[in-house]
C-alpha positions as CSV (number, residue, x, y, z in Angstrom):
1,M,6.6,-190.8,-143.3
2,A,6.1,-187.1,-143.0
3,G,9.4,-186.3,-141.2
4,K,11.5,-188.9,-143.1
5,P,13.2,-187.6,-146.2
6,L,13.0,-189.8,-149.3
7,R,16.3,-191.2,-150.6
8,E,17.2,-190.2,-154.1
9,P,17.8,-193.2,-156.4
10,R,20.9,-193.4,-158.5
11,F,19.0,-193.1,-161.7
12,T,17.7,-189.7,-160.7
13,K,21.2,-188.5,-159.9
14,A,22.4,-189.7,-163.2
15,V,19.6,-188.0,-165.1
16,R,20.3,-184.7,-163.2
17,A,24.0,-184.9,-164.1
18,L,23.2,-185.6,-167.7
19,H,20.8,-182.5,-167.8
20,E,23.5,-180.3,-166.3
21,Q,26.0,-181.4,-169.0
22,I,23.4,-180.8,-171.8
23,A,22.6,-177.3,-170.4
24,L,26.3,-176.5,-170.6
25,A,26.6,-177.8,-174.1
26,A,23.6,-175.8,-175.5
27,P,25.4,-172.5,-176.1
28,V,28.2,-174.4,-177.8
29,A,25.7,-176.1,-180.1
30,I,24.1,-172.8,-181.0
31,A,27.4,-171.2,-181.7
32,V,28.4,-174.1,-184.0
33,Y,25.0,-173.9,-185.8
34,V,25.5,-170.1,-186.4
35,L,29.0,-170.6,-187.7
36,G,27.7,-173.3,-190.0
37,L,25.0,-171.1,-191.3
38,F,27.4,-168.3,-192.0
39,H,29.7,-170.7,-193.8
40,A,26.8,-171.9,-195.9
41,L,25.7,-168.4,-196.7
42,G,29.3,-167.3,-197.6
43,G,30.4,-170.0,-199.9
44,G,29.1,-172.1,-202.7
45,T,27.8,-171.5,-206.1
46,D,24.1,-171.5,-205.2
47,T,24.4,-169.2,-202.2
48,G,22.5,-166.3,-203.8
49,S,19.7,-168.5,-205.2
50,P,16.2,-167.8,-203.9
51,L,15.6,-171.4,-203.0
52,F,18.7,-171.7,-200.9
53,L,17.9,-168.5,-199.1
54,L,14.3,-169.7,-198.5
55,W,15.7,-173.0,-196.9
56,A,18.2,-171.1,-194.9
57,L,15.5,-168.7,-193.5
58,A,13.1,-171.6,-193.0
59,G,15.6,-173.3,-190.7
60,G,17.2,-170.2,-189.2
61,I,14.1,-168.2,-188.2
62,P,12.5,-170.8,-185.9
63,I,15.9,-171.5,-184.2
64,A,16.5,-167.8,-183.7
65,V,13.0,-167.3,-182.2
66,L,13.3,-170.2,-179.9
67,F,16.8,-169.1,-178.8
68,A,15.6,-165.6,-178.0
69,Y,12.7,-167.1,-176.1
70,R,15.0,-169.2,-174.0
71,V,17.4,-166.3,-173.3
72,M,14.5,-164.1,-172.2
73,K,13.0,-166.9,-170.1
74,L,16.3,-167.3,-168.3
75,R,16.7,-163.6,-167.8
76,L,13.2,-163.3,-166.3
77,R,13.8,-166.2,-164.0
78,G,17.1,-164.7,-162.8
79,R,15.3,-161.4,-162.2
80,N,12.6,-163.1,-160.3
81,L,15.1,-165.0,-158.2
82,A,17.1,-161.8,-157.4
83,G,13.9,-159.9,-156.4
84,S,12.7,-162.7,-154.1
85,T,15.9,-162.7,-152.0
86,A,15.7,-158.9,-151.2
């Protein structure tokens, strides 16, 4: 069994393909969220109210922090991969 490679089931291939599609769609989803947030902040009668701003920040800050974490993680991974090949 040591020298024989394991065959990959169809389910695993389907899950891998789905994850690749989701990874490609993530930047689009973030861009749509940011545009929606700008639209909400720019229009409407209650845009300047403290409660609206509180809710916008309560939803926007965690998303911005997690997005920055994801970008930094990808940059560090790319840097580590580039350094290991040299």
